[in-house]
N, C-alpha and C positions, 0 to 999 in steps of 0.2 A: 478088404477092410469094409465093415459095415458101420454105420452110424445110424442111431434110433433116438427120436425124441420121445420123452416119457413125461406123462404128466401125473405129478405125485400129489395125493389128496391127503390133508390132515385137517384137523379142526382149528378153527381160528386161534384159540387159546394156545396151541402147540406150533403154531407156524414159524415163528422165529426160532425155536429149538430145532424143529426139523429142517429148517435153511441152514441154520449153522453146521448141523450134523452133515448135511449133503455138501456143503462147501468143504467141509474137512475130509470127507469120504473120497478115496482115490478111484472109486468105481465110476464116477460120472462128473459131468461139469454142470454146475448150476448156472441158469440164465436169469430167472425172475419169478415172482410170486406175487399174489396178492392178498387183501387181507381176509379173503374168504377160506384160505387154506391150500389154494391150488398152486402148485409150483412146477416151474418147467426145468427140464433137464436134459441133458444128452449123454448117451453111453457109446463107447466105441468097442470093437472087437473084430477079431480076426475072421470071426464066423458066428452064425445064431447060438452056437452053444455057449460061446464065450460072453456074447451079450446077455442071455438067460441066467448065466451064473452071475453077472453084474446086476440083474434085475431082482435077483433073490437077495442080494445084499442090501439093495435099496428098500426092498419090502421088510427086511429085518430091522430097520432103524425104528426104534420107538416112537409111537404115535403117528405112523405112516399107516392110513387107512388103506390106500391103494396106490399102486403104481402102474400105469397102463402105457403100453407101447402105441403112439399115435401116428408115428410116420418112421419108416425105416428107407434107408439109402444103402446101396450095395454098390461097390466098384463094378462089380461084374456087369449088373444091370446098367450102369452108367455107359460102359463099354458097349454094350449091345447097341443102346439108344444113339450113341456117337457114331456107330457104324451104319445105323440106318439113315441117321441125317448126313452122314458122309456121302452116301450113295443116292441120296435124294435130288432130284431136279430143283435147283435153287431158283432158277428163273422161268416164269411162266412160258409156255411154249409160244403164245401170241406175241411175247416180246422179242422172239427170236424169226419170227415170221416176216419176211421181206415182203410179202404181198399184202400185209396189213399196214394202212397208212398210220404212223404212230399219232397224228393229230386226231384220230378216231377213237383213241383209247381214253377212257375216261377213268382215272384212277379213284376209286371210292373206300381205301383204306384196307381191302382185303383182297387180293388178287387170288390167293390160294384157294379159297372156297367157291369162286366164281366160274361160270361158264361163260368165258371170255369169247370163245370162238364164235358161239351162236350169237352174242351180243354184238361182236363186230360185224357179222352178215347182216343182222338186223339194221345196225346203223348205218351200212353201206346201202340199204334198200331205200333209206330215207333221203339219201343225195339225189 
């Protein structure tokens, strides 16, 4: 299953008409719009081909100037990312190192991108 967000553009004078047509259209789900004619919708499909067919339906609505995909989500991609996260080391190595005194570890909000092993050695030198 794929889900994509679409920004639909129309002119301000036709925004209410286009929004109503999008709400009635079975090809998409309406979310919000502004007075400038920008409308946010989402489409779903079993694949890219189905999404593109729905996008063509959206583009054919009267007074739609453009309908552009902004963000796409694919279950296959999510499954791949979940696998990476599932195999990732969740606890930084330093927190499992019994030779490091936990009182010498200072948390500054992000352990993921810090070189804590070097920091711990420098900290030990100061004692």
